[in-house]
Structure formats: C-alpha cells, structure tokens
C-alpha positions as CSV (number, residue, x, y, z in Angstrom):
1,M,17.2,-6.7,-30.7
2,N,16.9,-2.9,-31.1
3,R,13.6,-3.3,-32.9
4,L,12.1,-4.8,-29.7
5,V,12.6,-1.6,-27.8
6,P,9.8,0.5,-29.4
7,G,7.4,-2.5,-29.0
8,L,8.2,-2.7,-25.3
9,A,7.8,1.0,-24.9
10,M,4.3,0.8,-26.5
11,L,3.3,-2.0,-24.2
12,A,4.3,0.2,-21.2
13,L,2.2,3.1,-22.4
14,L,-0.8,0.8,-22.9
15,A,-0.5,-0.9,-19.5
16,P,-2.5,0.6,-16.6
17,A,-0.6,3.0,-14.3
18,A,1.1,1.3,-11.4
19,W,0.1,3.1,-8.3
20,A,2.3,2.4,-5.3
21,G,0.5,4.2,-2.5
22,V,-2.6,5.9,-1.1
23,I,-3.5,8.8,1.1
24,V,-6.7,8.4,3.0
25,E,-8.4,11.5,4.5
26,M,-10.9,11.0,7.2
27,E,-13.3,13.5,8.9
28,V,-13.5,13.2,12.7
29,I,-16.5,14.3,14.8
30,D,-15.9,14.4,18.5
31,S,-18.7,14.7,21.0
32,G,-16.5,17.0,23.1
33,S,-16.2,19.5,20.2
34,P,-19.6,19.5,18.4
35,G,-19.7,21.4,15.2
36,K,-15.9,21.4,14.9
37,P,-14.8,18.4,12.9
38,S,-11.1,17.6,12.8
39,S,-9.3,15.2,10.5
40,E,-7.0,12.1,10.3
41,V,-4.8,11.2,7.4
42,F,-3.6,7.6,6.8
43,Y,-0.7,7.2,4.4
44,A,0.1,3.8,2.9
45,Q,2.7,2.5,0.5
46,G,3.6,-1.1,0.2
47,E,3.9,-2.4,3.8
48,M,4.6,1.1,5.2
49,A,1.9,3.1,7.0
50,R,1.5,6.4,8.8
51,M,-1.4,7.9,10.8
52,D,-1.7,11.6,11.6
53,P,-4.6,12.8,13.7
54,H,-5.1,16.6,13.2
55,S,-6.9,18.6,15.9
56,G,-6.5,21.7,13.8
57,G,-3.8,23.4,11.7
58,D,-1.4,21.8,9.3
59,S,0.6,19.5,11.7
60,A,-0.3,16.6,13.9
61,D,0.6,16.6,17.6
62,M,1.0,12.8,17.5
63,S,1.8,10.4,14.7
64,M,2.2,6.7,14.3
65,I,4.6,5.3,11.7
66,F,5.0,1.6,10.7
67,K,8.0,0.7,8.6
68,D,10.5,-2.2,8.4
69,Q,8.7,-4.2,11.1
70,T,9.0,-1.3,13.5
71,M,6.3,0.8,15.0
72,W,7.0,4.4,16.1
73,F,4.6,6.5,18.3
74,I,5.8,10.1,17.8
75,D,5.1,13.1,20.0
76,N,5.7,16.1,17.8
77,K,5.3,18.6,20.6
78,K,7.9,17.0,22.8
79,K,10.0,15.8,19.9
80,V,10.3,12.2,21.3
81,C,9.2,8.9,19.9
82,Q,8.5,5.4,21.3
83,K,10.1,2.6,19.3
84,I,8.5,-0.8,19.3
85,D,10.1,-3.7,17.4
86,K,10.3,-7.5,17.7
87,E,13.9,-7.4,18.9
88,G,13.1,-5.0,21.7
89,M,10.0,-7.0,22.5
90,A,12.0,-10.2,22.8
91,E,14.5,-8.5,25.2
92,L,11.6,-7.1,27.2
93,S,10.0,-10.5,27.3
94,V,13.1,-12.0,28.9
95,Q,13.1,-9.2,31.5
96,L,9.5,-9.8,32.3
97,D,10.0,-13.5,32.6
98,E,12.7,-12.9,35.1
99,I,10.5,-10.6,37.1
100,T,7.8,-13.3,37.1
101,R,10.2,-15.9,38.4
102,Q,11.4,-13.6,41.1
103,M,7.8,-12.9,42.2
104,A,7.0,-16.6,42.2
105,N,9.6,-17.1,44.9
106,L,8.2,-14.5,47.3
107,P,5.9,-15.3,50.2
108,P,2.3,-15.0,49.2
109,E,1.7,-11.7,51.0
110,Q,4.7,-10.1,49.4
111,R,3.9,-11.5,46.0
112,E,0.4,-10.1,46.1
113,M,1.8,-6.7,47.2
114,M,4.3,-6.7,44.4
115,E,1.6,-7.6,41.8
116,Q,-0.6,-4.7,43.0
117,M,2.3,-2.3,42.8
118,M,3.3,-3.4,39.3
119,K,-0.2,-3.2,37.9
120,G,0.0,0.5,38.2
121,K,3.5,0.8,36.7
122,V,4.2,-1.9,34.2
123,P,2.1,-1.8,31.0
124,G,0.2,-5.0,30.4
125,M,0.5,-6.2,34.0
126,A,-3.1,-5.5,34.8
127,D,-5.7,-8.0,33.7
128,G,-7.0,-6.9,30.3
129,P,-10.6,-7.3,29.2
130,S,-11.7,-10.2,26.9
131,H,-12.4,-9.1,23.4
132,R,-14.8,-10.3,20.7
133,V,-15.9,-9.0,17.3
134,E,-19.5,-9.4,16.2
135,A,-20.2,-9.0,12.4
136,G,-23.3,-7.2,11.3
137,G,-25.0,-6.2,8.1
138,L,-24.0,-4.2,5.0
139,E,-24.1,-0.3,4.9
140,Q,-23.1,2.4,2.5
141,V,-20.5,4.9,3.6
142,G,-20.0,7.4,0.8
143,K,-19.2,5.4,-2.3
144,Y,-18.1,2.4,-0.3
145,S,-20.2,-0.6,0.6
146,C,-18.9,-2.0,3.9
147,T,-19.7,-4.6,6.6
148,V,-20.4,-3.4,10.1
149,H,-18.3,-5.0,12.9
150,T,-18.7,-4.3,16.6
151,L,-15.9,-4.8,19.1
152,Y,-16.9,-5.7,22.7
153,A,-14.6,-5.7,25.7
154,D,-16.0,-7.8,28.5
155,E,-19.4,-7.5,26.8
156,E,-19.1,-3.7,26.7
157,K,-19.5,-2.1,23.3
158,V,-16.2,-0.3,22.6
159,W,-16.2,0.6,18.9
160,E,-18.0,-0.1,15.7
161,V,-16.2,-0.4,12.4
162,C,-17.7,-0.5,8.9
163,A,-15.0,-2.2,6.8
164,A,-14.8,-2.3,3.0
165,D,-12.8,-5.1,1.3
166,E,-10.7,-4.9,-1.8
167,S,-13.5,-5.8,-4.2
168,V,-15.0,-2.3,-3.9
169,G,-12.0,-0.5,-5.4
170,D,-8.3,-0.5,-6.1
171,D,-7.7,2.3,-3.6
172,I,-8.9,0.1,-0.8
173,A,-6.7,-2.7,-2.0
174,E,-3.7,-0.4,-1.8
175,A,-4.5,0.6,1.7
176,M,-5.1,-3.0,2.9
177,T,-1.5,-4.1,2.0
178,A,-0.1,-1.8,4.7
179,F,-2.9,-2.3,7.1
180,R,-2.5,-6.1,7.0
181,A,1.2,-5.8,7.6
182,L,0.6,-3.7,10.6
183,S,-2.0,-6.1,11.9
184,Q,0.3,-9.1,11.5
185,F,3.1,-7.1,13.3
186,T,0.9,-6.4,16.4
187,D,-0.3,-10.0,16.4
188,D,3.3,-11.3,16.4
189,L,4.1,-9.0,19.4
190,Q,1.2,-10.3,21.3
191,E,2.2,-13.9,20.5
192,M,5.6,-13.2,22.0
193,L,4.0,-12.2,25.4
194,Q,1.1,-14.7,25.3
195,Q,2.3,-17.1,28.0
196,G,3.1,-14.5,30.6
197,P,1.2,-12.0,32.8
198,F,2.0,-9.2,30.4
199,A,0.1,-10.5,27.4
200,N,-2.1,-7.4,27.3
201,M,0.8,-5.0,26.8
202,I,0.2,-4.7,23.1
203,Q,-3.5,-3.9,22.4
204,T,-4.5,-1.9,19.4
205,P,-7.4,-1.9,17.0
206,Y,-5.1,-3.4,14.4
207,N,-5.2,-6.7,16.3
208,E,-8.8,-7.2,15.2
209,L,-8.1,-6.4,11.5
210,D,-8.2,-10.1,10.4
211,E,-11.7,-10.4,11.8
212,L,-12.8,-7.2,10.1
213,G,-11.7,-8.4,6.7
214,G,-11.4,-5.0,5.2
215,F,-10.3,-1.4,5.6
216,P,-12.2,0.8,8.1
217,V,-14.2,3.5,6.2
218,R,-16.1,4.5,9.3
219,V,-15.2,4.0,12.9
220,R,-17.4,4.9,15.9
221,T,-16.1,4.9,19.5
222,F,-18.5,4.4,22.4
223,N,-18.4,5.4,26.1
224,K,-19.5,3.2,29.0
225,K,-23.1,4.4,28.5
226,G,-23.1,3.1,24.9
227,E,-23.1,6.6,23.4
228,V,-21.0,7.5,20.4
229,V,-18.3,9.9,21.5
230,R,-16.2,9.9,18.3
231,E,-16.8,9.1,14.7
232,S,-14.3,9.1,11.8
233,T,-15.4,8.7,8.2
234,V,-13.4,8.4,5.0
235,K,-13.9,11.5,2.9
236,D,-11.3,11.0,0.2
237,I,-8.7,8.5,-1.0
238,T,-6.0,9.6,-3.4
239,R,-3.8,7.0,-5.1
240,R,-0.3,8.2,-5.8
241,E,3.3,7.7,-4.9
242,V,4.0,8.7,-1.2
243,E,7.3,10.3,-0.5
244,E,9.8,8.1,1.5
245,S,10.2,11.0,4.0
246,V,6.6,10.6,5.2
247,F,7.6,7.2,6.8
248,A,10.7,8.5,8.5
249,V,11.1,9.7,12.1
250,P,12.0,13.4,12.0
251,A,15.7,14.2,12.5
252,G,16.6,15.3,16.0
253,Y,13.8,13.5,17.8
254,K,14.8,11.5,21.0
255,V,14.1,7.8,20.5
256,K,12.9,5.7,23.5
257,D,12.5,1.9,23.3
258,L,10.6,-0.6,25.5
259,K,13.6,-1.1,27.8
260,D,13.6,2.6,28.6
261,Q,9.9,2.4,29.6
262,M,10.6,-0.7,31.8
263,N,13.6,0.9,33.5
264,K,11.5,4.0,34.2
265,S,8.8,1.9,35.8
266,R,11.1,0.2,38.3
C-alpha cells in the first residue's frame, strides 16, 4: 500500500491547479465625474460573493455580501448592515399578508388612503415597472467576447449588459458559480412575495441573470433621456483562493433585519 503514495503524489502534481475563487476588478466611469474613473471589485468563491464599489481610496463606503443564503448590505461609514434571508422574508411575508387582510376590511375611502400612505413608507408597496430583457449581438470587451442584453422598465431603457459565458474562460466560470447562486436567491425571495402587493420589494439586477446567460463584463446605466450615465468594464480577473474573512460582516457592526425596517415604517 505504501508504494501507492508516491504515485498518487505524482498525479496530484500533474493535475491542473484547483482554483477556488476569483477577484474581478472593474473600472467605473460616471458622467457626474468625467475624467475621474473609480472602481468596483467583485469577489467570488464557491457560492459566496462580495461587491465593493470604490469611490476613491482603499475602502468601500458600501458593500454587498452574499453567503449561506443570506444577503448583507453593509454601510461601512455608519457601521450598520441590513440582513436579508429567506427566514426573515417568510416572517415579513406573514406580516404583510396580515396588513393586506386588515386593509381589505376597511371602507373604500380609508383603504385608498392607507394604500397611498404605505406606498411612501413600505418598500415594494408601490407598483413597480414591468421589466423585459432584449438580447442583441456579439461584442468584444477586452479579451472577452460577450452578448449584449438591454433591460427595459416600462419600455424605458434602464441598463445594458454585455455578458460573457463560461466558454470564453475558466475565470468567467468561477465567477458564474457565485453569480448564479445570488440570482437564484433573489428569485426565491421574489417568489415568496409574488402573490401579494409587495412583490416588487426585492428588485436587483441579479434577477435578470438567467436571461443574460453570462457574467457582466460591461454594464451601462441610462437616464430617462437614454443617455449613458455610468459604465463599468472588467479590467482584470485574478483566479486565486479568496480569504474567508472577505465574506464576513465586520465585527462590531449593528445588524438590522427586514422586521426592523417594517417596524420603523409603521
């Protein structure tokens, strides 16, 4: 049996390196700050993800972390974070259903008044726009060949994504594992609220990932005039192990969940 060990060791040396994560660096051009590009960094490992937008300097004012089927929106200036998970969403859905039942028993005039009041306080209460994604042609962004997709909200052009699929490189495949998990998570949250008046509470670009079919290597955001106001482009992708601490909420930060937000709205 001992003679097998050297053979196994040799096979391990000959096998390709097993990369477990990627770091995607993106350059961001904002129409409000011409000539002063900023950056975004997307970390992915397995089904964990983190996004750090940098307006300058070494630290991000805001961060988004996705880990263990939980999304965290972190305010690094105030040292607070908003926690969103399926358990919290289920509890919130029960509360919202009870509010809906109570409103249904009100006289029409009072019900209309309550609906108007809650649209300004309860996220998702206001009617959201209808979305559709329109696929376009192929383009080349840096070394990546990608397919252009345009998102419309009520026929208004909102953003344009050039998405590269796994076939263009292993680095894209690594990033897609986390991106798909994040997309599925937001889809699941929307499904939990689908039948009520709060179905628009969870709306993020990740909801349209399945239609994009790839990782965004260039994203353009438009204003109501159809002008590009923001463009982010992949500049570099590094494949390496990402430290576990990258996907952890910093110690000492105050955590708020969806119930906190609802209680504050009342």
